[in-house]
C-alpha positions as CSV (number, residue, x, y, z in Angstrom):
1,M,208.5,132.3,74.2
2,S,209.4,130.0,77.1
3,R,210.6,126.5,77.0
4,D,209.5,123.9,79.3
5,R,212.2,122.1,81.5
6,P,212.7,118.8,80.8
7,V,211.1,116.1,83.4
8,L,213.8,114.2,84.9
9,K,212.8,110.3,85.5
10,D,213.4,108.8,88.8
11,T,216.2,107.0,87.6
12,Q,218.1,110.0,86.3
13,K,217.7,111.8,89.5
14,A,221.3,112.4,91.2
15,T,221.7,112.1,95.2
16,M,224.2,115.1,96.3
17,P,226.7,114.5,98.9
18,W,224.9,116.2,101.5
19,Q,222.0,114.1,100.8
20,E,223.6,110.6,101.3
21,V,222.8,108.5,104.3
22,Y,226.3,107.1,105.6
23,S,225.9,103.9,107.5
24,V,228.9,103.2,109.8
25,T,229.3,100.1,111.8
26,K,232.0,99.7,114.7
27,S,232.9,96.8,116.7
28,V,233.4,97.6,120.4
29,I,235.5,95.3,122.4
30,I,234.8,95.7,126.3
31,D,237.1,93.9,128.7
32,S,236.0,94.0,132.7
33,R,239.7,94.8,133.4
34,Q,239.1,98.2,131.9
35,R,236.7,99.2,134.7
36,D,237.8,101.6,137.6
37,C,238.5,98.7,140.0
38,A,238.9,101.1,142.8
39,K,235.0,102.3,142.3
40,Y,233.9,99.0,141.0
41,K,235.1,96.3,143.1
42,T,233.5,93.3,141.2
43,P,233.0,92.6,137.5
44,S,229.5,91.9,138.1
45,F,228.6,95.8,137.9
46,Y,230.6,98.4,136.5
47,R,230.0,101.6,134.1
48,L,233.0,101.9,131.4
49,D,233.5,105.0,129.5
50,L,234.1,104.0,125.7
51,G,236.7,106.5,124.9
52,D,234.6,107.6,121.8
53,T,231.5,109.5,121.3
54,F,229.1,107.6,118.8
55,K,226.3,109.3,117.2
56,N,223.3,108.5,115.6
57,I,223.0,105.1,116.8
58,N,220.5,102.7,115.0
59,C,221.4,99.5,116.4
60,I,223.3,97.8,119.3
61,E,224.1,94.0,119.1
62,L,225.8,91.6,121.5
63,K,227.9,89.6,118.9
64,G,229.6,87.3,121.4
65,C,231.1,87.2,125.0
66,V,233.1,84.9,127.4
67,I,231.5,84.7,130.7
68,P,233.0,82.7,133.6
69,K,230.9,80.0,135.0
70,S,232.2,80.7,138.2
71,S,229.1,80.5,140.6
72,Y,229.1,77.9,143.4
73,N,226.5,75.2,143.5
74,V,225.0,76.8,146.7
75,H,224.8,80.5,146.2
76,S,223.1,83.7,147.4
77,S,220.0,82.8,145.2
78,N,219.5,79.2,146.3
79,N,220.5,79.0,149.9
80,K,217.3,79.9,151.9
81,I,215.2,77.5,153.6
82,D,212.0,79.0,155.4
83,F,210.2,76.7,157.6
84,S,207.8,77.1,160.5
85,V,207.2,74.9,163.6
86,G,204.0,74.5,165.6
87,D,200.4,74.0,164.8
88,Y,199.0,77.0,167.2
89,L,198.1,80.2,166.4
90,S,201.0,82.7,167.3
91,G,200.0,86.1,165.8
92,F,198.6,88.3,163.3
93,Q,199.7,90.2,160.2
94,F,197.8,93.3,159.7
95,L,197.5,94.3,156.1
96,N,194.8,97.1,156.8
97,R,193.5,98.0,160.5
98,G,190.2,99.1,159.3
99,A,188.6,102.1,160.7
100,G,185.1,103.4,161.8
101,Y,184.8,101.2,164.9
102,T,183.4,102.6,168.1
103,S,183.8,99.7,170.0
104,A,186.2,96.5,169.8
105,P,184.4,94.2,167.1
106,S,184.0,90.2,167.6
107,I,186.3,87.8,165.8
108,T,185.8,84.4,165.0
109,I,188.7,82.1,163.9
110,S,187.9,78.9,161.6
111,S,188.4,75.5,163.0
112,P,191.3,73.5,162.3
113,P,191.3,71.2,159.1
114,G,191.9,68.1,161.2
115,P,191.8,67.0,164.9
116,G,192.5,70.0,167.1
117,V,191.3,72.8,169.1
118,T,189.7,76.0,167.6
119,A,191.7,79.0,168.5
120,T,190.2,82.2,170.2
121,A,190.9,86.1,170.2
122,S,189.6,89.1,171.0
123,T,190.4,92.7,169.9
124,V,191.4,96.1,170.8
125,I,190.7,99.5,169.1
126,D,192.3,102.8,169.2
127,S,191.1,106.4,169.6
128,F,191.0,106.4,165.7
129,G,188.4,103.8,165.3
130,R,191.3,101.2,164.2
131,I,192.1,97.9,165.3
132,S,195.3,98.4,167.2
133,N,195.8,94.7,168.7
134,I,194.4,91.4,168.6
135,I,194.9,89.2,171.8
136,I,195.2,85.5,171.4
137,T,192.8,84.0,174.2
138,N,193.5,80.4,173.3
139,A,196.2,79.5,170.7
140,G,194.4,76.4,169.5
141,S,196.0,73.3,167.9
142,G,195.7,71.5,164.7
143,Y,196.5,74.1,162.2
144,I,198.8,74.1,159.2
145,P,201.3,77.2,158.7
146,S,200.7,77.1,155.0
147,R,197.0,77.2,155.4
148,P,196.2,79.7,158.2
149,P,192.4,79.9,159.4
150,F,190.0,82.1,158.2
151,L,189.3,85.2,160.2
152,M,185.9,86.9,160.5
153,I,185.9,90.4,162.1
154,G,182.8,92.2,162.9
155,P,182.1,95.4,160.8
156,P,182.6,99.0,161.6
157,Q,179.8,100.4,163.4
158,N,180.5,104.2,161.9
159,Q,179.4,103.7,158.3
160,K,180.4,106.8,157.2
161,E,184.2,106.2,158.0
162,A,183.9,102.4,157.6
163,V,187.0,100.7,156.2
164,Y,186.9,96.8,156.6
165,P,190.4,95.6,158.3
166,K,192.6,92.9,156.3
167,V,194.3,90.4,158.9
168,I,196.0,87.2,158.4
169,A,196.5,84.5,161.0
170,V,200.3,83.5,161.5
171,I,200.7,79.3,162.6
172,G,203.5,78.3,164.7
173,T,207.0,80.1,164.8
174,F,208.8,81.2,161.5
175,Y,212.3,80.6,161.1
176,T,215.0,80.9,158.2
177,A,218.0,79.1,157.7
178,I,220.6,80.3,155.5
179,L,223.3,78.2,154.2
180,R,226.8,79.3,153.6
181,V,227.8,80.0,150.1
182,G,230.3,77.5,148.7
183,E,230.9,74.3,146.6
184,Y,229.2,71.4,148.1
185,E,229.2,67.7,147.8
186,I,226.3,66.1,149.3
187,G,228.0,64.2,152.2
188,G,227.1,60.9,154.2
189,N,225.2,60.0,157.2
190,P,226.9,59.3,160.6
191,N,228.5,56.2,161.7
192,P,227.6,55.4,165.2
193,G,229.5,52.1,164.7
194,G,232.4,53.3,163.1
195,T,235.9,54.0,164.6
196,P,235.6,56.7,166.0
197,P,231.8,56.7,166.3
198,T,230.1,59.9,164.7
199,Q,226.8,61.3,165.4
200,V,226.3,63.7,162.6
201,P,226.3,63.7,159.0
202,T,229.1,65.4,156.8
203,K,229.3,68.1,154.2
204,L,225.9,69.5,152.7
205,L,224.0,67.5,155.0
206,L,225.7,68.9,158.3
207,E,225.4,72.3,156.7
208,I,221.5,72.1,156.5
209,Q,221.3,70.5,159.9
210,D,223.5,73.2,161.6
211,Q,221.9,76.0,159.8
212,M,218.1,74.9,160.7
213,N,219.2,74.1,164.4
214,Y,221.2,77.7,164.4
215,A,218.1,79.3,163.5
216,V,216.0,77.6,166.0
217,N,218.2,77.8,168.8
218,G,220.0,81.1,168.3
219,P,223.5,81.8,168.9
220,P,226.2,80.7,169.5
221,Y,226.6,78.8,166.3
222,V,227.3,75.0,166.9
223,S,229.2,73.2,164.3
224,G,228.1,69.5,164.7
225,S,224.9,70.2,166.2
226,L,222.4,67.4,167.4
227,G,219.0,68.9,167.3
228,P,216.1,69.9,167.1
229,F,216.7,68.9,163.5
230,A,218.7,65.9,161.8
231,V,219.3,65.8,158.1
232,R,220.1,62.4,156.5
233,V,220.3,61.1,152.9
234,V,218.0,58.1,152.2
235,S,216.6,56.3,149.3
236,Q,213.5,57.2,147.3
237,Y,211.9,53.7,148.6
238,P,210.2,52.7,151.0
239,E,208.2,56.2,150.9
240,L,207.3,57.7,154.1
241,T,203.3,57.4,153.6
242,A,203.4,54.0,152.1
243,M,201.0,51.5,153.4
244,P,202.6,48.4,154.4
245,G,202.4,45.5,151.8
246,T,202.6,47.8,149.1
247,P,205.5,48.1,146.6
248,Q,206.1,51.7,147.7
249,S,207.0,50.2,151.3
250,A,209.5,47.7,150.0
251,D,213.4,48.4,149.7
252,T,214.4,50.3,146.5
253,N,215.7,48.8,143.2
254,A,216.5,52.0,141.8
255,C,219.2,54.5,142.6
256,Q,219.8,54.4,146.5
257,F,220.6,57.4,148.6
258,N,219.2,60.0,146.4
259,R,216.8,62.0,148.5
260,I,217.2,64.4,151.6
261,Q,215.0,63.7,154.7
262,I,214.9,66.4,157.4
263,V,213.6,65.1,160.7
264,N,212.3,67.2,163.7
265,L,213.4,65.0,166.8
266,N,210.8,66.8,169.0
267,S,208.0,65.4,166.8
268,Y,206.3,68.8,166.3
269,V,204.0,69.8,163.6
270,W,206.6,71.7,161.3
271,E,206.6,72.7,157.5
272,L,209.0,73.8,155.0
273,L,207.3,76.9,153.3
274,W,209.2,76.9,149.9
275,C,206.1,78.6,148.1
276,T,204.8,80.9,151.0
277,G,208.0,81.9,152.8
278,P,209.4,85.2,152.1
279,N,212.4,83.7,150.3
280,E,210.5,81.8,147.6
281,N,212.7,83.0,144.7
282,Q,215.9,82.3,146.8
283,S,214.9,79.1,148.3
284,A,217.2,75.9,148.5
285,A,214.2,73.7,147.2
286,S,215.4,72.8,143.7
287,I,218.9,72.0,145.0
288,L,217.8,69.9,147.9
289,G,215.2,68.0,145.7
290,Y,212.3,69.6,147.2
291,N,209.0,70.5,145.2
292,T,208.5,74.3,145.0
293,V,205.4,74.0,146.8
294,D,204.8,74.1,150.5
295,S,206.0,70.6,151.7
296,G,203.1,69.6,154.1
297,I,203.5,68.9,157.7
298,G,206.0,66.1,158.6
299,I,205.2,62.7,159.1
300,I,206.0,60.7,162.2
301,V,208.9,58.1,161.6
302,P,210.3,55.5,164.2
303,P,214.2,55.8,164.5
304,V,216.4,53.6,162.5
305,L,218.8,51.7,164.9
306,V,222.0,50.1,163.8
307,P,224.7,48.4,165.8
308,G,226.5,51.2,168.0
309,G,223.6,53.6,168.1
310,V,220.9,55.4,166.2
311,L,221.4,56.0,162.4
312,I,218.2,58.1,161.6
313,P,216.4,59.6,164.8
314,G,212.8,59.4,165.0
315,G,210.4,62.1,165.0
316,T,208.5,64.1,162.2
317,A,210.1,63.9,159.0
318,I,209.8,65.6,155.6
319,R,211.5,64.1,152.5
320,G,212.8,65.5,149.3
321,Y,210.2,64.8,146.4
322,F,213.0,64.6,143.9
323,D,216.8,63.9,143.6
324,Y,219.1,66.3,144.9
325,N,220.9,68.4,142.4
326,L,224.4,70.3,142.8
327,K,225.6,70.4,139.5
328,N,223.7,72.8,137.1
329,D,222.3,76.1,139.2
330,P,222.5,78.7,138.0
331,E,221.8,77.7,134.3
332,Y,222.1,81.4,132.9
333,V,222.9,84.7,133.8
334,V,221.1,88.0,133.2
335,M,222.7,90.7,131.6
336,T,221.5,94.3,131.8
337,I,223.0,97.4,129.7
338,R,222.4,101.2,130.4
339,T,223.9,103.4,127.9
340,G,224.8,107.1,129.1
341,D,223.2,108.0,132.3
342,D,219.6,106.7,132.2
343,G,219.1,105.2,128.8
344,S,218.0,101.3,129.5
345,L,218.2,98.9,126.7
346,D,215.3,96.8,127.3
347,R,214.5,93.7,125.4
348,M,212.9,91.4,127.7
349,T,209.7,91.2,129.2
350,S,208.8,88.9,132.2
351,L,206.4,88.8,135.4
352,D,209.8,88.6,137.5
353,D,211.5,91.7,138.6
354,G,214.8,90.0,138.2
355,L,214.3,89.1,134.3
356,D,212.0,92.0,133.3
357,N,213.3,95.2,131.5
358,K,216.6,93.5,130.9
359,F,219.1,93.4,127.9
360,C,219.1,89.4,127.5
361,V,219.9,86.1,129.6
362,L,223.3,84.3,128.7
363,L,222.6,80.5,128.6
364,F,225.9,78.4,129.9
365,D,227.1,75.3,128.1
366,N,227.4,71.9,130.0
367,N,230.7,72.4,130.7
368,N,232.2,72.1,134.3
369,P,232.0,75.4,136.3
370,C,234.9,77.2,136.9
371,T,235.3,75.8,140.6
372,L,237.1,73.5,142.4
373,H,235.6,70.3,143.7
374,D,236.3,67.3,146.2
375,L,240.1,67.8,146.6
376,S,241.0,65.2,149.0
377,V,244.1,64.5,151.4
378,A,245.0,61.7,149.3
379,P,247.6,60.3,148.8
380,S,250.0,62.1,151.2
381,G,248.3,64.7,152.9
382,T,246.5,64.5,156.5
383,I,244.1,66.5,158.3
384,I,244.7,68.0,161.3
385,N,242.0,69.4,163.7
386,V,243.0,72.5,165.7
387,G,240.4,74.5,167.9
388,G,237.7,72.5,166.3
389,I,238.9,73.7,163.0
390,Q,240.3,71.3,160.1
391,Y,243.6,72.1,158.4
392,L,245.4,70.5,155.7
393,Q,249.0,68.7,156.5
394,G,250.8,67.7,153.3
395,A,249.7,67.7,149.9
396,T,246.2,67.8,148.1
397,G,244.8,64.9,146.1
398,K,241.9,64.0,144.1
399,G,238.7,62.5,145.9
400,L,236.1,60.2,144.3
401,F,234.2,63.0,143.1
402,Y,237.0,65.2,141.7
403,R,236.3,67.6,139.2
404,E,238.7,70.1,137.7
405,A,238.0,73.8,137.2
406,G,236.6,74.0,133.7
407,A,237.5,76.2,130.8
408,T,235.1,79.3,130.0
409,K,233.7,79.0,126.6
410,P,232.3,81.9,124.4
411,I,228.6,82.3,124.1
412,K,227.5,83.7,120.6
413,G,224.9,86.2,120.4
414,N,222.5,84.4,118.1
415,D,221.4,81.6,120.5
416,F,217.8,80.3,121.4
417,D,216.5,84.0,122.3
418,G,217.8,85.2,118.6
419,P,220.2,87.9,117.8
420,K,220.8,90.2,120.9
421,K,220.2,93.5,119.7
422,I,218.3,96.3,119.9
423,T,217.3,99.1,117.1
424,F,216.5,102.8,117.6
425,K,213.6,104.7,115.9
426,P,214.7,107.5,115.8
427,P,218.4,106.8,116.3
428,Q,219.8,107.4,119.5
429,G,221.7,110.7,119.9
430,K,225.0,109.6,121.0
431,L,226.9,106.8,123.3
432,N,229.9,107.4,125.1
433,S,229.6,105.1,128.0
434,M,228.0,101.8,129.0
435,T,227.0,100.3,132.4
436,I,227.1,96.6,132.5
437,A,225.4,94.4,135.4
438,F,225.0,90.5,135.7
439,T,222.4,89.2,138.1
440,K,220.6,86.1,138.8
441,F,217.2,85.1,138.9
442,G,215.5,86.1,142.2
443,Y,215.0,89.8,142.6
444,K,213.6,90.7,146.4
445,P,211.8,93.7,147.2
446,G,213.8,95.7,149.4
447,T,217.2,94.3,148.5
448,G,217.3,94.6,144.9
449,P,219.0,92.3,142.2
450,Q,221.3,89.5,143.2
451,F,224.2,89.9,141.3
452,Y,226.3,87.1,139.8
453,N,229.4,86.4,141.7
454,M,232.0,86.2,139.0
455,E,234.5,84.9,141.9
456,G,237.0,87.3,141.0
457,R,237.2,86.1,136.9
458,E,237.1,88.7,134.2
459,H,234.9,88.8,131.2
460,V,235.1,90.1,127.4
461,L,232.1,91.3,125.7
462,M,231.8,92.0,121.9
463,F,229.2,94.6,120.5
464,E,228.4,96.0,117.0
465,L,227.1,99.4,116.7
466,T,225.4,100.6,113.7
467,S,225.2,104.3,113.0
468,S,224.0,106.7,110.4
469,D,226.2,109.9,109.3
470,N,228.2,109.2,112.3
471,M,231.1,110.6,110.6
472,S,230.0,112.2,107.7
473,Q,229.0,115.6,109.5
474,M,227.2,117.0,106.1
475,R,223.6,116.4,107.3
476,E,221.9,119.3,108.9
């Protein structure tokens, strides 16, 4: 006679040692000084072997970090000024040359938006039935660089091989001025009646003026250039386009000298291409106080005369729409983490390649950056000029806008975007190395990411790794 086995209740079942799931938490501290400095020159990007191999990783979380706020106020992601000079048709950009042409098609160019002359051109085709060139027969006038005219090109004659061309008209001559990276003060206007008299602005204003003139004139670079562009600091009011007799045409009662104004001394039509220029994501628009849309063409202004000479020259001027801002850019740094050879820890999604598929952004506190600012020669030092270069003779002092280098502060992992962690289901097999990169907004196709400049300062990262059965070695 068989005896039935007793049925165990769920609460009576035992978990055998080999069935238990062990959870192990490890804190991993990464100091950028641990990297191979011969291979990775800068702490902005490096790969580090962790020493141990961690298995069955369920979660990686950034618990905290100490990142130096070391970037200069003018850096590689905000130092470009794209601009175009001229209101004439200067060329064409081919996106598609078309196909199926047996004879050169006609081309019609739309009229300028205001007073001016309509441009004309003719086409040339090659032996493959494509448009090989467009010859300008009349460059026209009155066009705006950011709003090029519409082109109407005749259709291909061979419809079996027909491919319609795509061509964009180019107005004026395009330039890019690149400000030198550094910690800048706004500076001031020239003093033509001073002792000695000066004809150029100082500091950031002079940097903008020199670099725009260098872009137009070409080498050699001239420090203290006089044209064709002049940069001045002016007040918000009177506005450039104000009608006489209106409040906007009167002197300001608000903050004075808060706007940057750029004048083309030749009075040519010109435009700042903050939006349609190739360096849109690396433009200086925000720090110089310009809107991040194209500026519109320059407004004709008369010269401002003072005893001793010209303070602000006449020409066509474009003024900043906002106050200049030299304090808080960049406001965050982008962190990328790769585990092993190809495992990328992606937590973020964005339309910008500089933010998409990255681990997190680290927001800076409102403490002073770790950069020196406004060191003066007062009280005992002097400046001597040798070969056109200024040198300090004696001790440095503190200027009116002196700011000492700020202390770095730790950033908690749990800030505005929540815990900076990523989980793995199923667990990641093993982890024995990490590749760390710190970048800024402004990814540019063809050149890659813009690395955050640590200026030689190191950093610390604190991770917490959670793994299952990392040490038990009992599960099969």
